[in-house]
Steps between C-alpha positions, in 0.01 A plus 500: 500500500175525318198617704224251543253738329495830312199727495479718192314822593462663158151585381303215343537356236863617496557329837388163367714548187809560710413209730473276196842617371662437838333159526648413161840555661422256776401759760193462720330826414138603550307814415368723776409826330528802731372754246175482307498664160165610358390725221491866593332633191525877476221693338452346156562832335830550690632156406402534135657845483820368646505219243437745217774728624743205516420418138546861381851563368680769699251520785713301746873451495456182707251293688622347821329174610584433862424125480361220291158573659517857370551359149222245537234740615600786266491271196202290621269579218382350172629804313872473411731775616814606321718716718651805331751552779778314677379240746689500830524196719664461846593139433487202267159377627334821391694499175369148424147617578541790250624269230207264569253780412689584185754768589817432304809419708695780335246751628541397863758648736596341830791415725761255365438140586810499724386806699535467878132580532197543279343827606469867409853576613637240258276621221581872523856484366372314196233764409600838639672603172162471322342777706515864396328793676136507401466127420194321638514167672204281603543276805260205507480352849275365771317643795499367854225458757126487508452848345736504204621833363436571134867587441625203697762473768857383511857609558571849366873458442480470123237771474734730693788430261275567202377831640855607569584423135217728392237241403130537551334197657160341470385207716227243465405215735375186327513247782456490874724337759332391822557270795365148457229352720648207688292189541539303824721256311736761358514674837599172668763442232647844541508476879685167481745644245604761757696234692522169309799580278301612196677748273282794404578633151418872486501705181315803648515701819121524473476121538691525829263770623194299396632195690541706817150637453352149455683361807529778755715424800681207342856444614718475190836460673527136393378570146727498190464722197661538160450848351564602140588863577676682787185703574302179535767349725485809719123464528534138605758587763281780632212250520714289731616214272793337669696402187477707184701435189514705178541399137442626149145448374582261220385137525857367491611725782193424708543123452873519579436700817235250615730207437778664700277630780645437850 
């Protein structure tokens, strides 16, 4: 049985894009972004140095872009950038963003399209043979909170694997993730969606945390969630969601899970 409504919690404008895709399949989807993405420009000299290093043959073995936002803000300049290293992507969305800024598909490494998940764990088997002791890898990522760190923040799993393989890592933060400011209208919508049968579509544990922060004390036991990763599902259960389903993060899998939702 299809839910009466689906709330897509990805950052804007990605949330609206997904809502449009789901609507095209006949699903009543709306965007309710639970993460704001804004530019987190490092010192100009630091960013320009990182870009020069990426264009210098032999400086980096690979550049890991943690998301499409990392690609957008790293390449967001009038000056074209030709990477002289492998471009690593955790999933097809980031790979498409890389191709959109001119990185050839044959230069991009990522999990296979039929991977159970699109994340660092799925990427690592595809790229670990590239790394030799002494290789350098740049990780382009975001930073979280009101006081962003210059090197960014994120899961350290891939960084740990790279260090164990003997690689030297550099980090740069090019965007900032922060909790959105709810208007009275969005707050009322979210409170109603805690008990009216709405299906919350979560693609980030951070979105779950931001929702809890925005609506402290809300009882989520009647709320329903669809999570695109086991870690996200665990966060929703910990938040108190009464019904939590999991699915792969592809559009087809998400749509199929929504259509078969109990």
